[in-house]
C-alpha positions as CSV (number, residue, x, y, z in Angstrom):
1,M,-6.8,110.7,72.5
2,K,-5.4,107.8,70.5
3,N,-1.9,106.4,70.8
4,I,-0.3,105.7,67.4
5,L,2.8,103.6,67.1
6,L,4.7,103.6,63.8
7,L,7.0,100.6,63.4
8,G,10.2,100.8,61.4
9,A,11.3,98.4,58.8
10,S,12.3,95.8,61.3
11,G,9.6,96.6,63.8
12,R,11.9,95.8,66.7
13,T,11.6,99.3,68.3
14,G,7.9,99.2,68.2
15,I,7.8,95.7,69.8
16,Q,10.0,96.9,72.6
17,V,7.6,99.8,73.2
18,L,4.6,97.5,73.2
19,N,6.3,95.2,75.7
20,Y,6.1,98.0,78.2
21,A,2.4,98.7,77.5
22,L,-0.1,97.8,80.2
23,L,-2.4,96.1,77.7
24,D,-2.7,92.9,75.7
25,W,-1.5,93.2,72.1
26,T,-0.9,91.1,69.1
27,L,1.2,92.3,66.1
28,V,0.4,90.4,62.9
29,R,2.6,90.9,59.9
30,P,1.2,89.2,56.8
31,V,3.2,88.8,53.6
32,G,1.8,89.6,50.2
33,L,-2.0,89.8,50.4
34,N,-4.3,88.3,47.8
35,N,-8.0,87.6,47.4
36,T,-8.0,83.8,46.9
37,D,-10.4,81.5,48.7
38,K,-8.1,78.5,48.3
39,E,-6.9,77.2,51.7
40,M,-3.2,76.4,51.7
41,G,-2.6,76.1,55.5
42,L,-1.0,78.7,57.6
43,A,2.8,79.3,58.1
44,I,3.6,81.2,61.3
45,G,7.0,82.5,62.4
46,S,10.2,81.0,61.3
47,Q,9.5,77.3,62.0
48,D,7.4,76.8,58.8
49,K,8.3,77.2,55.2
50,H,6.6,80.4,54.0
51,S,5.2,81.3,50.6
52,A,5.2,84.9,49.3
53,F,1.4,85.2,49.7
54,I,-1.6,84.9,52.1
55,S,-5.3,85.5,51.5
56,R,-7.0,88.3,53.2
57,K,-9.6,85.7,54.4
58,A,-6.8,83.7,56.1
59,V,-5.5,86.8,57.8
60,A,-8.9,87.6,59.1
61,Q,-9.4,84.1,60.3
62,F,-6.1,84.2,62.1
63,L,-7.1,87.4,63.9
64,V,-10.4,86.0,64.9
65,D,-8.7,82.8,66.2
66,C,-6.3,85.0,68.2
67,L,-9.2,86.8,69.8
68,E,-11.1,83.7,70.6
69,T,-8.2,81.8,72.1
70,N,-6.1,84.6,73.6
71,G,-3.4,83.3,71.3
72,Y,-0.3,85.4,70.6
73,I,-0.7,87.8,73.5
74,K,2.2,90.2,73.6
75,K,3.7,88.5,70.6
76,A,4.4,89.3,67.0
77,A,3.6,86.8,64.2
78,I,4.7,86.8,60.6
79,I,2.1,84.8,58.7
80,S,1.8,83.4,55.2
81,E,0.5,80.4,53.4
82,K,2.5,77.2,53.8
83,K,4.8,76.4,50.9
């Protein structure tokens, strides 16, 4: 049986539920996706200036990096290209 969690617009309730889970999780929320190969740098969270877009390739690379480094365990990350 699979557990499915639907997040609301803010995602806060879902994150609260995930915090009680007995597993490692990472929630990634990319902004507008595009298919460009141009590398613009990554903006993560609220500390960087975000653009309105991010390439699917950059999202995939971010996910692979998280898996390889155990980065963002039990955290949510909003990602985009740097402005």
